[in-house]
C-alpha positions in Angstrom: 148.5 238.3 0.0 147.3 241.5 -0.9 143.6 240.8 -0.5 141.7 243.4 -2.7 143.9 246.2 -2.4 144.1 248.1 -5.9 146.8 249.0 -7.8 146.9 252.5 -9.9 144.8 251.2 -12.9 142.1 250.1 -10.0 143.0 246.4 -10.8 142.8 244.0 -7.8 146.5 243.0 -6.5 148.1 239.6 -7.6 146.9 238.2 -4.1 143.5 239.5 -4.0 141.9 235.8 -5.6 143.6 233.8 -2.7 141.1 235.3 -0.3 138.4 237.1 -2.1 136.2 234.1 -1.8 136.0 234.0 2.0 137.0 237.4 3.4 133.8 239.5 3.4 134.3 242.7 0.8 132.7 244.9 3.8 135.4 243.8 5.9 138.1 245.2 3.3 136.2 248.6 3.1 136.1 249.0 6.7 139.8 248.1 7.1 140.4 250.8 4.3 138.4 253.5 6.0 140.2 252.5 9.2 143.6 253.0 7.8 142.5 256.5 6.4 141.7 257.7 9.7 144.7 255.9 11.3 146.8 257.9 8.8 145.3 261.3 9.6 145.3 260.6 13.4 149.6 260.3 12.8 149.3 263.2 10.6 147.5 265.1 13.6 150.2 263.4 16.2 153.1 264.6 13.9 151.8 268.3 13.8 151.3 268.5 17.4 155.1 269.0 17.6 155.5 267.7 21.3 158.6 267.5 22.4 159.0 264.0 22.7 158.2 263.6 19.0 159.7 260.5 17.5 161.5 260.2 14.4 158.7 258.1 12.8 156.4 261.0 13.6 158.7 263.4 11.8 159.3 261.3 8.9 155.3 260.7 8.6 154.4 264.2 9.0 157.0 265.3 6.6 155.9 263.0 3.8 151.8 263.3 4.3 152.1 266.9 3.7 153.2 266.1 -0.2 150.7 263.0 -0.3 147.2 264.1 -2.1 143.7 262.4 -1.7 144.7 259.6 -4.0 148.2 258.9 -2.4 146.7 258.7 1.0 144.3 256.4 -0.1 146.6 254.2 -1.7 148.8 254.3 1.4 145.5 253.2 3.3 144.6 250.4 1.0 146.9 248.1 2.7 145.9 244.5 3.7 146.8 245.2 7.4 145.7 247.3 9.9 148.4 250.4 10.4 148.0 250.8 13.7 147.7 247.7 16.9 146.5 247.8 20.2 148.2 244.9 21.7 146.4 242.2 19.4 149.3 239.8 20.0 149.1 240.4 24.0 146.7 238.3 25.8 147.4 239.8 29.5 146.3 243.1 28.0 142.8 241.9 27.1 142.0 239.7 30.0 138.6 240.4 32.0 139.8 242.9 35.0 140.6 245.6 32.3 137.1 245.6 31.3 135.5 247.6 34.1 138.0 250.5 33.9 139.5 250.6 37.0 143.0 251.1 35.3 146.1 248.3 34.7 146.7 247.9 38.4 148.9 244.6 38.4 149.7 244.9 34.8 152.5 246.3 32.8 152.7 249.9 32.0 152.3 250.8 28.5 153.8 254.0 26.7 151.3 256.3 25.3 151.9 257.3 21.6 148.8 259.0 20.7 148.2 262.2 23.0 146.0 264.1 20.6 142.3 264.4 20.9 141.5 262.5 18.3 142.9 259.5 19.7 139.9 258.1 21.7 137.8 257.9 18.7 140.0 256.2 16.6 140.8 253.7 19.4 137.0 253.1 19.7 136.7 252.1 16.1 139.7 249.9 16.2 138.6 248.3 19.3 135.1 247.7 17.8 136.4 246.7 14.5 138.9 244.1 16.2 135.9 242.8 18.3 133.8 242.0 15.4 136.5 240.3 13.7 137.0 238.0 16.7 133.5 237.3 17.1 132.7 236.6 13.4 135.6 236.0 11.3 138.5 235.3 13.9 140.9 234.4 10.7 140.5 237.6 9.2 141.4 238.8 12.7 144.8 237.1 12.5 145.7 238.1 8.7 144.4 241.8 8.9 145.1 242.6 12.8 148.0 240.3 13.8 145.8 238.8 16.5 146.7 235.9 18.2 144.0 233.3 19.1 144.3 233.6 22.9 143.6 237.5 22.2 140.9 236.5 19.6 139.1 234.6 22.5 139.2 237.2 25.1 137.8 239.9 23.0 135.1 237.7 21.5 133.9 237.2 25.1 133.3 241.2 25.8 130.1 242.5 25.1 129.9 246.1 23.1 129.5 248.3 26.0 132.7 246.6 27.4 134.4 246.9 24.1 133.8 250.8 23.9 134.7 250.9 27.7 137.9 249.8 27.3 138.5 251.9 24.1 137.5 255.1 26.4 139.6 254.2 29.1 142.3 252.6 27.4 143.1 255.0 24.3 147.0 254.4 24.9 147.2 251.2 23.8 146.6 252.4 20.9 150.1 252.9 18.4 151.4 252.6 14.8 152.3 249.1 13.8 156.1 249.0 13.6 156.9 252.5 15.5 160.7 251.8 15.3 160.9 250.7 11.7 160.9 254.3 10.2 161.8 253.0 7.1 159.1 250.5 6.3 156.6 253.8 6.9 158.9 255.9 4.3 158.7 253.0 1.7 155.0 252.8 2.4 154.1 256.6 1.7 156.9 256.7 -0.8 155.2 254.1 -2.9 151.8 255.5 -2.5 153.2 259.0 -3.5 154.5 257.5 -6.7 151.4 255.5 -7.7 153.8 252.9 -9.6 152.0 249.8 -8.7 154.7 247.2 -8.5 156.6 249.8 -6.0 153.3 249.9 -4.1 152.6 246.2 -4.3 156.6 245.7 -2.8 155.8 248.0 -0.2 152.5 246.2 1.0 153.7 242.9 1.0 156.7 244.0 3.1 154.6 245.2 5.8 152.8 241.3 5.4 155.8 239.7 5.7 156.8 241.6 8.9 153.2 240.8 10.2 153.8 237.4 9.6 157.2 237.4 11.3 155.8 238.9 14.3 152.9 236.2 14.4 155.7 233.6 14.2 157.6 235.1 16.9 154.7 235.0 19.6 154.2 231.3 19.2 156.8 230.4 21.2 156.1 232.2 24.0 152.3 230.9 23.7 153.6 227.3 23.8 155.8 227.8 26.6 152.9 229.5 28.6 150.4 226.4 28.0 153.2 224.0 29.2 152.8 221.8 32.3 
């Protein structure tokens, strides 16, 4: 479903009516704003030209330069967050991480964003996730790919704790599907073209992948809860 993502003519996408009755308009407005910031962060990281620049960064950097303001907004108007912070990984969000003493005993997480803007974007992403986990858990699952165990853990934090997590763990932030360069190319090229059917297909492709990721995490959660 495309929620309230707009076509070039300003009309809602085909799936908008399926959720417009229960998803708060301000939730979608904040998602669009966050995605704009996340895309700008990707462009900033691509411009840094680090020696370890990934294929995704090179592709995003190349395409970002040819997108005008309207195309960038169309790219941001996806019905899901374009970055992830391990929202399907309960181990990452367990209480010891909140005190800011590091990830002792937990898995190491590869850092993707190294530019200064990463911490500020992480703070906004973590706060948005916390708000949805507390007030709209179904929206958290749909827009962020957040698992139910993660939603329960994140909702338990205070606002001060969630900000502390963002300050100490901005390295958790990474693009969604960092290895799927073609998915990103499809989205950005569709946004550049402004062709509504092409853009809708690109957005639906992302939703399909997000749903597949959610299904893929179900057996692991079931096994974890088995006696």
